[in-house]
SERO-4910 file (N, C-alpha, C, O; in steps of 0.05 Angstrom, whole numbers):
BEGIN
 pado doro    nc1    nc2    nc3   cac1   cac2   cac3    cc1    cc2    cc3    oc1    oc2    oc3
  Met    A     17    -24      1      0      0      0     18     25     -1     39     25     11
  Lys    A      8     45    -15     22     71    -16      9     91      0    -15     97     -3
  Ile    A     25    103     18     14    124     37     28    149     31     52    151     28
  Leu    A     11    171     30     22    198     27     24    211     53      4    212     68
  Val    A     48    220     61     54    232     86     57    263     82     73    272     66
  Leu    A     41    279     97     41    307     94     49    321    120     38    314    141
  Asn    A     67    340    119     75    355    142     72    384    135     90    396    122
  Cys    A     50    396    144     44    424    137     55    443    157     48    441    181
  Gly    A     74    461    148     83    483    165     69    508    159     50    509    143
  Ser    A     78    530    173     64    555    170     65    567    142     46    581    133
  Ser    A     86    560    127     87    569     98    101    548     81    112    554     60
  Ser    A    101    523     90    113    502     75     99    476     77     84    473     96
  Leu    A    103    458     60     90    433     59    110    411     50    117    410     27
  Lys    A    119    394     70    136    372     63    118    346     58     98    342     71
  Phe    A    127    330     39    111    306     34    129    283     26    151    287     17
  Gln    A    119    259     31    132    235     20    110    215     12     89    213     24
  Leu    A    116    201     -9    100    179    -17    114    154    -10    137    149    -19
  Val    A    102    137      7    117    114     19    102     89     13     78     87     17
  Asp    A    118     70      2    106     42     -1    113     28     24    135     19     28
  Val    A     92     25     41     98     14     69    102    -15     68    114    -25     87
  Val    A     94    -29     48    100    -57     46    130    -63     41    143    -80     53
  Lys    A    140    -46     22    169    -49     14    187    -30     30    211    -31     26
  Asn    A    176    -15     48    192      5     64    209     22     46    233     26     52
  Thr    A    198     32     24    213     49      6    199     76      2    174     78      4
  Ile    A    215     96     -2    203    123     -8    204    126    -40    225    125    -53
  Leu    A    180    131    -50    178    132    -80    185    159    -89    197    162   -110
  Ile    A    177    180    -74    182    207    -82    179    225    -56    162    219    -39
  Lys    A    193    246    -54    189    263    -31    196    293    -41    209    297    -60
  Gly    A    186    312    -26    191    340    -33    182    359    -12    172    351     10
  Asn    A    188    384    -19    182    406      1    172    429    -15    187    440    -32
  Phe    A    147    437    -10    135    462    -23    141    485     -4    132    485     19
  Glu    A    157    503    -15    166    526      3    152    551     -5    145    556    -28
  Arg    A    148    569     17    137    596     12    108    596      1    101    611    -17
  Ile    A     92    578     13     65    577      4     51    604     12     54    614     34
  Gly    A     36    615     -8     24    641     -3     39    663    -16     29    686    -15
  Gly    A     63    659    -27     79    677    -42     80    673    -72     70    654    -83
  Met    A     92    693    -84     94    691   -114    116    671   -122    112    656   -141
  Lys    A    137    669   -108    159    650   -117    157    624   -101    176    617    -88
  Thr    A    135    612   -102    132    586    -89    148    564   -104    146    562   -129
  Thr    A    163    549    -88    180    530   -102    175    501    -92    174    498    -67
  Leu    A    172    482   -109    170    454   -101    197    441   -107    205    439   -130
  Lys    A    209    432    -85    235    418    -88    228    388    -86    216    379    -67
  Leu    A    237    374   -106    230    345   -109    255    328   -106    276    337   -115
  Asp    A    253    305    -94    274    285    -92    261    258   -101    246    246    -86
  Val    A    267    249   -124    256    225   -136    279    204   -136    294    201   -154
  Arg    A    279    188   -114    299    167   -111    327    177   -116    343    165   -131
  Gly    A    333    200   -104    361    211   -106    363    232   -128    382    248   -127
  Glu    A    345    233   -146    347    254   -168    330    279   -159    306    276   -153
  Lys    A    344    302   -158    333    325   -146    326    344   -169    340    346   -189
  Thr    A    304    359   -164    295    380   -184    279    400   -170    269    395   -148
  Glu    A    275    424   -182    259    445   -171    238    455   -191    243    456   -215
  Ile    A    214    460   -180    192    469   -199    181    495   -187    173    496   -164
  Leu    A    181    516   -203    167    541   -194    137    539   -200    129    534   -222
  Arg    A    122    544   -179     93    542   -182     79    560   -161     85    558   -137
  Ile    A     62    576   -169     46    593   -151     27    575   -134     11    561   -145
  Ala    A     29    578   -109     10    564    -91      2    582    -71     17    588    -52
  Arg    A    -23    593    -73    -32    614    -55    -42    603    -28    -43    617     -9
  Asp    A    -48    577    -27    -56    565     -3    -51    534     -4    -40    525    -23
  Tyr    A    -60    520     15    -55    491     16    -72    476     -3    -64    454    -13
  Asp    A    -96    487    -10   -112    475    -31    -97    473    -56    -96    452    -69
  Glu    A    -84    495    -64    -69    496    -91    -43    479    -88    -35    465   -107
  Ala    A    -29    481    -65     -5    465    -61     -9    435    -63      6    420    -77
  Ile    A    -31    425    -49    -36    396    -48    -46    387    -76    -38    366    -85
  Ser    A    -62    403    -89    -71    396   -115    -49    392   -135    -49    373   -150
  Phe    A    -30    410   -133     -6    408   -151     12    384   -144     21    370   -162
  Ile    A     16    379   -119     31    355   -110     18    331   -122     31    313   -134
  Leu    A     -8    329   -120    -23    305   -131    -19    302   -162    -17    280   -173
  Glu    A    -18    326   -175    -11    325   -204     16    314   -209     20    297   -226
  Val    A     36    324   -193     64    316   -196     67    286   -191     82    272   -206
  Leu    A     53    276   -171     56    247   -165     48    229   -189     56    206   -191
  Gln    A     31    239   -205     21    223   -227     35    226   -253     28    213   -273
  Lys    A     56    243   -253     72    249   -278     87    224   -285    101    213   -267
  Pro    A     86    213   -311    100    189   -318    130    190   -313    143    170   -306
  Glu    A    142    213   -316    172    215   -313    181    209   -285    205    203   -281
  Tyr    A    163    211   -265    171    206   -237    165    177   -229    176    168   -208
  Asn    A    149    163   -243    142    135   -237    135    130   -209    145    111   -197
  Ala    A    117    147   -197    109    144   -170     82    129   -170     79    107   -159
  Ile    A     61    141   -182     36    128   -185     24    135   -212     30    156   -223
  Lys    A      7    117   -222     -6    122   -247    -33    137   -244    -43    152   -261
  Ser    A    -45    132   -220    -70    147   -214    -73    150   -184    -61    136   -168
  Leu    A    -90    168   -176    -95    175   -147   -107    151   -133   -106    150   -108
  Asp    A   -118    132   -147   -131    108   -135   -109     91   -120   -115     76   -102
  Glu    A    -83     95   -128    -62     80   -115    -55     90    -86    -42     76    -70
  Ile    A    -65    113    -80    -60    124    -52    -80    113    -34   -104    119    -36
  Gly    A    -70     95    -15    -88     81      3    -94     96     28   -113     88     42
  Gly    A    -80    117     34    -84    132     58    -66    157     60    -46    158     46
  Val    A    -73    176     75    -56    200     80    -52    204    109    -71    206    125
  Gly    A    -25    206    116    -19    211    144     -9    239    148      9    249    135
  His    A    -22    253    167    -15    281    173      0    284    198     -8    273    219
  Arg    A     22    298    197     37    304    222     22    329    234     17    349    221
  Val    A     15    326    260      2    346    274     19    351    300     25    333    315
  Val    A     26    377    303     45    383    325     32    379    352     44    366    370
  His    A      8    391    357     -3    391    384    -30    377    385    -49    384    372
  Gly    A    -31    356    402    -57    342    407    -65    345    435    -85    332    444
  Gly    A    -52    362    451    -61    366    479    -64    341    494    -49    321    488
  Glu    A    -81    340    513    -86    316    529   -105    297    516   -109    274    525
  Met    A   -118    305    495   -138    289    483   -128    265    468   -142    245    466
  Phe    A   -104    267    456    -94    246    440    -67    234    452    -47    248    456
  Asn    A    -67    208    457    -43    194    465    -33    175    445    -14    160    450
  Thr    A    -46    175    422    -39    157    400    -49    168    374    -64    187    373
  Ser    A    -40    157    352    -49    167    326    -78    158    322    -86    137    331
  Val    A    -94    174    307   -123    169    303   -132    173    275   -121    189    261
  Leu    A   -152    159    267   -165    165    242   -179    193    244   -191    200    264
  Ile    A   -177    207    222   -188    235    223   -218    236    215   -226    226    194
  Asn    A   -234    248    233   -261    255    226   -266    283    236   -247    296    245
  Asn    A   -291    292    234   -298    320    241   -292    326    270   -283    348    277
  Glu    A   -297    306    287   -292    310    316   -262    313    321   -254    329    338
  Val    A   -245    297    308   -216    299    312   -207    327    302   -190    339    316
  Ile    A   -217    337    280   -211    363    269   -217    385    290   -201    404    294
  Lys    A   -240    382    302   -249    402    323   -229    402    347   -222    423    357
  Glu    A   -221    377    355   -203    375    377   -176    388    371   -163    400    388
  Ile    A   -167    384    346   -142    395    336   -144    427    337   -125    440    346
  Glu    A   -167    437    329   -172    465    329   -171    476    356   -162    499    360
  Lys    A   -181    461    376   -180    470    404   -151    473    414   -147    488    433
  Cys    A   -132    461    402   -104    462    411    -89    485    397    -65    489    401
  Ile    A   -103    500    380    -90    522    365    -76    542    384    -54    551    379
  Ala    A    -90    548    406    -78    567    426    -51    557    436    -33    573    443
  Leu    A    -48    531    437    -22    519    447     -1    516    425     23    514    432
  Ala    A     -9    517    400     10    516    378     -1    533    355    -10    523    335
  Pro    A      1    560    359    -12    579    340      1    579    313    -12    587    293
  Leu    A     25    572    311     40    571    285     35    545    269     34    545    244
  His    A     32    523    284     33    497    272      4    485    267     -3    476    245
  Asn    A    -12    485    288    -38    471    284    -57    483    264    -72    468    251
  Pro    A    -58    511    260    -75    521    239    -66    509    211    -83    504    194
  Ala    A    -40    507    207    -30    496    181    -38    467    178    -46    458    157
  Ser    A    -37    451    201    -45    422    200    -75    421    192    -81    406    174
  Val    A    -92    438    204   -120    437    199   -125    444    170   -141    431    156
  Ala    A   -111    465    159   -114    473    132   -106    451    113   -119    446     93
  Gly    A    -84    437    120    -75    415    103    -95    391    102    -99    378     82
  Ile    A   -105    385    126   -127    364    128   -150    371    111   -159    354     95
  Lys    A   -160    394    115   -184    402     98   -179    403     68   -196    395     52
  Ala    A   -156    412     61   -149    413     31   -146    385     21   -155    380     -2
  Thr    A   -135    366     36   -132    339     28   -159    326     25   -164    312      5
  Ala    A   -177    331     44   -203    320     43   -219    327     18   -235    312      7
  Lys    A   -213    352      8   -226    362    -17   -215    348    -40   -229    339    -58
  Ala    A   -188    345    -41   -175    333    -63   -177    303    -65   -176    291    -86
  Leu    A   -179    291    -41   -180    260    -40   -204    253    -22   -199    242      0
  Pro    A   -228    259    -29   -251    254    -11   -256    227     -2   -268    223     19
  Asn    A   -247    207    -16   -253    179     -9   -228    164      3   -229    140      7
  Val    A   -207    180      9   -183    167     20   -181    172     50   -183    195     59
  Pro    A   -179    151     66   -178    155     95   -153    170    103   -132    166     91
  Met    A   -155    187    124   -133    203    134   -128    196    165   -147    190    180
  Val    A   -102    199    172    -96    194    200    -78    217    209    -61    227    195
  Ala    A    -84    225    235    -68    246    248    -47    233    267    -55    217    285
  Val    A    -23    240    263      0    230    280     11    255    296     21    274    283
  Phe    A      9    254    322     14    277    338     43    277    350     52    256    360
  Asp    A     57    299    349     83    303    361     82    299    391    101    289    404
  Thr    A     59    307    402     56    306    431     47    279    443     48    275    467
  Ala    A     37    261    426     24    236    434     43    218    451     37    208    472
  Phe    A     68    215    439     88    196    453     93    204    482    100    187    498
  His    A     91    231    488     97    241    515     75    240    534     77    248    557
  Gln    A     51    229    525     29    229    543     32    207    565     15    205    583
  Thr    A     53    191    563     59    172    584     75    184    606     82    170    626
  Met    A     82    210    604     96    222    626     80    223    651     56    228    649
  Pro    A     91    218    675     76    219    699     71    248    706     85    265    697
  Ala    A     50    253    723     43    280    731     66    296    743     69    320    738
  Lys    A     83    282    758    105    296    771    124    308    751    139    326    758
  Ala    A    125    296    726    143    306    705    129    328    690    143    348    682
  Tyr    A    103    326    685     90    346    667     78    371    681     74    391    669
  Ile    A     74    369    707     61    392    722     81    415    726    104    410    732
  Tyr    A     71    439    723     88    463    729     79    473    758     55    472    766
  Gln    A    100    482    771     93    492    798     84    521    798     97    539    809
  Ile    A     62    524    786     46    550    785     19    543    796     14    519    799
  Pro    A      1    563    802    -24    556    813    -39    536    796    -42    538    771
  Tyr    A    -49    516    809    -61    491    797    -84    498    778    -89    483    759
  Arg    A    -97    520    784   -120    527    768   -113    531    738   -129    527    720
  Tyr    A    -87    539    733    -78    543    705    -77    517    690    -79    516    665
  Tyr    A    -72    494    706    -73    469    692   -103    460    688   -110    451    667
  Thr    A   -119    462    709   -145    452    707   -163    469    687   -181    458    673
  Thr    A   -157    494    686   -174    512    669   -164    514    641   -179    512    622
  Tyr    A   -137    518    639   -125    523    613   -107    501    601    -97    503    579
  Lys    A   -104    479    618    -87    456    610    -57    465    605    -44    455    586
  Ile    A    -48    483    622    -20    491    620     -3    471    635     -4    468    659
  Arg    A     14    457    620     30    435    629     52    429    610     52    441    588
  Lys    A     71    412    616     90    403    597     77    383    577     64    364    586
  Tyr    A     80    387    551     70    367    533     93    352    517     91    328    511
  Gly    A    114    367    511    137    355    496    129    352    466    106    351    458
  Phe    A    152    351    451    149    350    421    170    331    409    184    317    424
  His    A    173    329    384    190    311    370    183    281    379    200    264    377
  Gly    A    158    276    387    152    249    397    154    228    375    163    205    381
  Thr    A    147    234    351    150    215    330    179    207    325    185    183    321
  Ser    A    196    225    326    225    220    325    236    203    348    250    183    344
  His    A    229    211    371    237    197    396    227    167    395    241    148    403
  Arg    A    202    165    386    191    138    384    206    121    365    212     98    370
  Phe    A    212    133    341    228    117    321    255    108    332    262     84    330
  Val    A    269    126    344    295    119    354    294     98    375    311     80    376
  Ala    A    275    100    393    272     81    414    268     52    402    280     33    411
  Lys    A    251     50    382    246     24    370    271     15    355    278     -9    356
  Arg    A    284     32    342    308     25    326    331     15    344    345     -4    338
  Val    A    334     29    367    356     21    385    350     -8    396    368    -24    399
  Ala    A    325    -13    402    318    -40    412    325    -61    391    335    -83    398
  Gln    A    319    -55    365    325    -73    345    355    -78    342    364   -100    339
  Ile    A    371    -57    343    400    -59    340    412    -75    363    429    -92    359
  Met    A    402    -70    388    413    -82    411    401   -111    416    409   -126    435
  Asn    A    381   -118    398    369   -146    399    356   -149    425    359   -170    438
  Lys    A    341   -128    434    325   -130    459    297   -119    454    292   -106    434
  Lys    A    280   -125    474    254   -113    472    255    -85    483    269    -79    502
  Pro    A    239    -66    471    238    -39    481    233    -38    511    243    -21    525
  Glu    A    218    -56    521    212    -56    550    236    -60    568    236    -53    591
  Glu    A    257    -71    556    282    -79    571    302    -54    573    322    -56    587
  Leu    A    296    -32    559    317    -12    555    310     15    567    286     23    568
  Lys    A    330     29    577    328     57    585    345     74    566    370     69    565
  Ile    A    333     92    553    347    108    532    343    137    536    322    147    543
  Ile    A    365    151    532    364    180    531    369    189    502    391    186    492
  Asn    A    348    199    489    351    206    462    354    237    458    339    253    469
  Cys    A    374    245    443    379    273    437    373    279    409    388    272    391
  His    A    350    293    405    342    301    377    352    330    374    340    349    385
  Leu    A    375    333    359    388    358    357    386    367    328    395    354    310
  Gly    A    373    392    325    371    404    299    366    433    302    375    444    321
  Gln    A    351    446    284    343    474    287    326    475    312    330    493    328
  Gly    A    308    457    315    293    452    341    307    429    354    317    411    340
  Ala    A    306    428    381    321    407    394    308    398    419    297    415    434
  Ser    A    307    373    426    297    364    451    310    337    460    320    321    444
  Ile    A    310    334    487    321    309    498    297    294    509    277    307    518
  Cys    A    297    268    509    276    252    519    287    228    535    306    215    526
  Ala    A    275    223    559    280    200    574    259    179    568    235    182    573
  Ile    A    270    156    558    252    135    550    256    109    566    278     97    564
  Asp    A    236    101    581    238     77    598    217     57    588    193     61    587
  Gly    A    229     33    578    212     12    568    196     20    544    173     12    541
  Gly    A    207     37    528    194     46    504    174     68    507    160     76    488
  Lys    A    172     79    532    154    100    537    168    126    547    187    124    563
  Ser    A    159    148    539    171    174    549    162    179    576    138    178    583
  Ile    A    182    183    594    176    191    622    183    221    627    175    232    647
  Asp    A    199    233    610    204    262    613    217    272    587    229    256    573
  Thr    A    214    297    581    226    310    558    231    339    563    219    351    581
  Ser    A    249    350    546    259    377    552    240    399    543    237    419    557
  Met    A    226    395    521    207    415    512    182    414    529    176    393    541
  Gly    A    167    436    532    146    438    550    119    444    539    110    430    521
  Leu    A    106    464    550     80    473    538     83    480    508     65    475    492
  Thr    A    105    491    501    112    497    473    140    486    466    154    477    484
  Pro    A    147    487    442    175    477    434    198    498    441    221    495    433
  Leu    A    191    519    457    210    538    464    230    530    486    253    539    487
  Ser    A    219    514    504    234    508    529    253    485    525    253    472    505
  Gly    A    271    481    545    291    461    544    319    470    539    328    489    551
  Ile    A    333    456    520    359    465    513    359    488    494    339    491    479
  Pro    A    380    504    493    381    526    472    382    513    443    395    492    440
  Met    A    371    526    425    368    516    398    380    536    378    394    555    386
  Ala    A    373    533    353    384    551    332    376    580    338    393    597    339
  Thr    A    349    585    342    340    612    346    324    614    371    316    636    379
  Arg    A    318    592    385    301    591    410    320    591    434    341    578    434
  Ser    A    311    605    455    327    609    478    330    584    495    350    580    509
  Gly    A    311    566    495    310    544    515    303    556    542    292    578    543
  Asp    A    309    541    564    301    549    590    316    575    599    340    577    597
  Ile    A    302    594    610    314    618    621    300    625    648    278    614    653
  Asp    A    312    642    663    298    652    687    274    667    678    277    686    663
  Pro    A    248    660    687    224    672    677    223    702    683    209    717    671
  Ala    A    238    710    704    238    738    712    252    757    691    248    781    691
  Ile    A    267    745    672    280    759    651    259    772    634    263    794    624
  Ile    A    236    758    630    216    768    611    204    794    619    206    813    602
  Pro    A    192    798    644    182    824    651    203    845    653    198    869    647
  Tyr    A    228    836    661    250    855    664    257    868    637    259    892    636
  Ile    A    261    853    616    268    864    590    244    878    578    247    898    563
  Met    A    220    868    583    197    884    573    196    911    584    190    930    569
  Lys    A    202    915    609    203    941    620    227    958    610    224    982    606
  Leu    A    250    946    607    274    960    598    270    971    570    277    994    564
  Asp    A    258    953    552    257    961    523    229    968    515    224    972    491
  Asn    A    210    970    534    183    977    528    170    958    508    160    967    487
  Leu    A    171    933    513    163    911    495    137    900    502    128    901    525
  Gly    A    122    889    482     97    875    487    100    845    485    122    836    479
  Pro    A     80    830    490     82    800    490     90    790    463    106    771    462
  Glu    A     81    802    441     90    793    414    119    798    409    133    781    396
  Asp    A    130    820    420    159    825    418    176    804    432    197    795    423
  Ile    A    166    796    456    180    776    471    180    749    457    201    735    457
  Glu    A    158    742    446    156    717    432    174    717    408    187    696    403
  Glu    A    177    738    394    195    741    371    223    739    381    239    725    368
  Ile    A    231    752    402    258    751    413    266    723    422    287    713    414
  Leu    A    250    711    437    256    684    448    254    662    428    269    642    431
  Asn    A    237    664    408    234    643    389    252    646    364    261    626    352
  Lys    A    257    672    357    271    675    331    297    691    332    312    692    312
  Gln    A    303    704    356    328    719    358    347    708    378    367    721    383
  Ser    A    340    687    391    356    677    413    373    651    405    378    647    382
  Gly    A    380    635    425    395    611    418    422    616    405    435    637    411
  Ala    A    429    598    389    454    600    374    458    627    359    479    640    360
  Trp    A    436    635    347    438    661    331    440    684    350    456    702    344
  Gly    A    426    684    372    428    707    390    453    711    403    462    733    406
  Val    A    467    688    411    492    690    426    515    694    407    532    710    412
  Ser    A    515    679    385    538    680    366    539    706    349    560    718    343
  Gly    A    514    714    341    512    736    321    524    729    294    527    747    277
  Val    A    530    704    290    540    694    265    519    683    246    517    691    223
  Ser    A    504    665    257    485    649    240    466    632    259    472    629    283
  Ser    A    446    623    249    429    603    261    436    575    252    425    555    262
  Asp    A    454    573    233    465    548    223    490    539    239    510    553    240
  Phe    A    488    517    251    511    508    269    537    504    253    559    505    264
  Arg    A    534    499    228    558    494    211    574    519    209    598    519    210
  Asp    A    559    542    206    572    568    205    586    575    231    608    587    231
  Ile    A    573    567    253    584    573    279    608    556    285    627    564    299
  Glu    A    608    532    275    632    514    278    656    527    263    679    525    272
  Asp    A    649    540    240    670    553    224    680    577    242    705    582    244
  Gly    A    663    591    255    672    612    272    689    603    295    708    617    303
  Leu    A    683    581    306    701    568    327    728    563    316    748    568    330
  Glu    A    730    552    292    756    546    279    771    572    275    796    571    276
  Met    A    759    594    271    773    619    267    778    633    294    790    655    294
  Gly    A    770    620    317    777    631    343    758    652    352    764    667    370
  Asp    A    734    654    339    714    674    347    703    668    375    692    646    378
  Gln    A    706    685    394    699    679    421    670    674    425    662    658    442
  Arg    A    653    689    412    624    685    415    614    659    402    595    647    412
  Ser    A    628    652    381    621    625    369    629    602    388    614    583    392
  Ile    A    652    605    401    663    585    420    643    585    444    636    563    453
  Leu    A    635    607    453    617    608    476    591    595    469    580    580    486
  Thr    A    580    601    447    554    590    437    555    560    438    537    547    449
  Leu    A    576    548    425    577    520    423    584    505    449    574    483    454
  Glu    A    600    517    465    607    506    491    583    506    511    578    487    525
  Ser    A    569    529    510    546    531    528    523    511    519    510    500    536
  Gln    A    520    508    493    501    490    484    506    461    493    489    447    503
  Ala    A    531    453    489    539    425    497    536    422    528    528    401    537
  Tyr    A    543    441    542    542    441    572    513    436    580    507    418    597
  Lys    A    495    451    569    466    448    577    454    422    567    437    411    581
  Ile    A    462    414    545    451    387    534    461    365    554    445    347    562
  Ala    A    486    366    561    498    347    579    483    348    606    479    326    618
  Gln    A    476    371    616    461    373    640    434    359    638    426    345    657
  Phe    A    421    364    617    394    349    613    398    319    612    382    304    623
  Ile    A    419    309    600    425    281    598    429    270    627    419    249    634
  Gly    A    444    287    644    447    280    671    421    279    686    417    260    701
  Gln    A    404    298    683    378    298    696    362    272    688    349    260    705
  Tyr    A    364    265    663    347    242    656    360    215    662    347    194    663
  Tyr    A    386    216    666    399    193    677    390    187    706    387    164    714
  Val    A    384    209    721    373    206    748    344    198    746    335    180    761
  Ser    A    329    210    727    301    203    725    297    174    717    278    161    726
  Leu    A    314    163    701    312    136    691    326    116    711    321     92    710
  Gly    A    342    127    730    357    108    747    378     94    732    383     70    738
  Gly    A    391    107    714    413     96    697    403     96    668    380    102    662
  Ala    A    422     88    650    414     88    622    430     66    608    454     61    614
  Asp    A    417     53    589    431     32    572    443     45    547    464     36    537
  Ala    A    430     66    538    440     78    513    434    108    513    414    117    524
  Ile    A    453    123    501    447    152    496    449    154    465    468    146    452
  Thr    A    430    166    454    428    167    424    428    195    414    419    213    428
  Phe    A    438    199    389    439    226    376    424    223    350    430    205    334
  Thr    A    405    242    345    390    242    320    384    270    313    391    289    327
  Gly    A    369    274    290    365    301    280    390    312    262    411    300    263
  Gly    A    386    333    249    406    342    230    434    347    244    454    338    234
  Val    A    434    359    267    459    364    280    468    339    295    492    333    295
  Gly    A    450    324    308    456    299    322    469    279    303    488    266    311
  Glu    A    458    277    278    468    258    260    494    265    246    510    248    238
  Asn    A    498    292    242    521    300    226    542    317    241    564    321    231
  Gly    A    535    327    264    553    343    280    572    328    298    567    326    322
  Lys    A    593    317    286    612    302    302    625    318    325    632    308    346
  Glu    A    629    344    318    642    362    339    623    366    361    631    364    385
  Cys    A    597    370    355    578    374    375    576    349    394    575    351    419
  Arg    A    574    325    382    572    301    398    599    298    416    597    290    439
  Ala    A    621    305    406    646    302    421    645    321    445    653    314    467
  Arg    A    636    345    441    635    365    463    616    355    486    622    358    509
  Ile    A    593    345    477    573    335    496    584    310    511    580    308    535
  Cys    A    598    292    498    607    267    510    631    273    530    637    257    547
  Gln    A    644    295    527    665    303    545    653    304    573    666    297    593
  Tyr    A    629    313    576    616    317    601    603    291    612    595    289    636
  Leu    A    601    270    596    587    245    603    606    224    615    597    203    623
  Lys    A    632    231    617    650    211    628    644    204    656    649    181    664
  Cys    A    632    222    671    623    216    699    602    194    701    600    180    721
  Leu    A    588    191    678    568    170    678    578    144    667    563    125    665
  Gly    A    604    144    660    615    119    648    613    118    619    619     97    607
  Ala    A    605    139    606    602    140    576    629    149    564    640    169    572
  Glu    A    638    133    546    664    138    533    662    138    503    653    118    491
  Leu    A    670    158    490    667    161    461    690    148    446    713    151    453
  Asp    A    684    134    424    703    124    406    708    146    384    691    150    367
  Glu    A    730    159    386    735    182    370    736    176    340    729    193    324
  Val    A    745    154    332    746    145    304    718    140    294    711    150    273
  Ala    A    702    125    309    674    120    300    658    146    299    640    149    282
  Asn    A    664    165    317    650    190    317    655    209    293    641    229    290
  Glu    A    676    202    277    680    217    252    657    212    232    654    228    213
  Ser    A    641    192    236    620    187    217    599    208    217    593    220    238
  Lys    A    588    212    194    565    233    190    542    221    176    545    209    155
  Gly    A    518    224    189    494    215    176    489    187    174    471    179    159
  Lys    A    504    170    187    502    141    186    493    129    213    500    140    234
  Glu    A    479    107    212    472     94    237    499     79    246    509     62    232
  Ile    A    507     86    269    532     74    280    535     76    310    525     96    322
  Cys    A    547     56    322    554     58    349    580     74    353    600     68    340
  Ile    A    579     95    369    602    113    372    615    111    400    632    127    407
  Ser    A    607     90    415    620     88    441    643     68    439    644     51    422
  Ser    A    663     72    458    686     54    459    678     27    471    656     25    481
  Thr    A    695      8    470    689    -18    482    690    -16    512    680    -34    525
  Asn    A    701      3    524    703      8    552    678     23    563    674     24    588
  Ser    A    663     33    546    640     51    555    620     34    571    614     11    563
  Lys    A    608     46    593    589     33    608    561     38    597    542     25    604
  Ile    A    559     58    580    533     65    566    539     64    536    559     76    527
  Thr    A    522     51    520    525     50    492    516     77    479    495     88    485
  Leu    A    533     87    461    528    113    448    522    106    418    538     92    405
  Tyr    A    499    117    408    492    113    381    486    138    366    477    157    378
  Val    A    490    138    339    479    158    321    458    142    305    464    123    292
  Ile    A    433    152    307    410    139    294    396    159    276    382    176    287
  Pro    A    399    159    250    384    176    233    354    172    237    345    149    235
  Thr    A    339    193    241    311    189    248    295    188    221    305    195    199
  Asn    A    272    178    224    253    174    201    224    177    211    208    158    213
  Glu    A    217    203    216    190    208    225    169    201    205    147    193    212
  Glu    A    175    205    180    156    200    159    148    170    157    125    164    151
  Leu    A    168    152    163    163    125    161    144    117    184    127    100    180
  Ile    A    147    128    207    130    124    231    101    133    224     82    118    228
  Ile    A    100    157    212     72    166    204     59    148    183     35    143    185
  Ala    A     75    139    164     64    122    143     54     95    155     33     85    148
  Lys    A     70     84    174     64     59    185     39     61    203     23     42    203
  Asp    A     37     83    219     15     87    235    -11     90    218    -32     79    225
  Thr    A     -8    104    196    -30    107    178    -40     80    167    -64     74    165
  Tyr    A    -20     64    159    -26     38    148    -40     20    168    -59      7    162
  Glu    A    -30     20    193    -41      3    213    -70     10    221    -86     -8    227
  Leu    A    -76     37    220   -102     45    227   -123     41    206   -147     39    211
  Ile    A   -114     40    181   -135     38    157   -135     11    146   -155      5    132
  Lys    A   -116     -6    151   -115    -32    136   -137    -51    143   -139    -73    132
***
């Protein structure tokens, strides 16, 4: 069966067409700058890459064009839309309502809309993508796969905030966590590699990219994670601040006469690696700055590694030990320097890096030495495959 996986962002649409029986990606792409004049569809057809300029004013036009492209003979993906057995949608926030993937109906859409206040940039795009797909493929079943669902196994002591309890009961303000699909994929893959059941393992997974989160996984279930009510909290990221003293917010609001929207902009888009380094939000550029001896680049990368290692230490305590520490995401999979900096702090846990193995980029590999008490892995994530398989299991 062929499953279409859609990931709708605020102005972009990533997609993959997956043959779930053969575990193969037939075609994938990214529609960028939806709503603008220079909308671009970047395609990857089994390694062959191309770009198509196409105006897409909204998700209806973007999805309609993607379905046209899928049927083009030169791409050899599908001959007709009848071959698409289901559509899996990545949805960022499912609140407390969803602890697993679900078949989409009108009630599910309403519940996703209720979470818009918790994810104002992401959930409206998901709803728009779902409704556009329903118009284009009215007879094809759709499934919602939630970033937050994997973390619904967290105990209350992990997700509750120490603020007046009425904010939880009335507004559901609590830790939710994100990157759940990635954390779930890695947990399953590590169990396969180690030839053990997921229930037998304690894993600390580091999803490091433009957005980044750490997750403590016990027996295949999330028991804690670094992102919270929103993806802003936790470790510092490319442009996000991560955890800060909350008193900073009213303090700088008064100093610079700022409003709530200004603060959201600063903490989400002007902070993190970009804010401290002043060089770039791309960690590769900051690594270059480090090589040139730029002090702010050095500070950015050392501070990030230090805080990531601290979260790993927290979750080592939460789990009561760890069998494996894993690195995934764009930086986690390719940033050998980042991994080395983090692992310098983990020697106290008995984790020891194999420096030769750590030279690898973008490959699934064990990077711990034979003397390490904790196994260290690089595991390239595949969220789309999880979404495709969830969709297949729910509709088959």
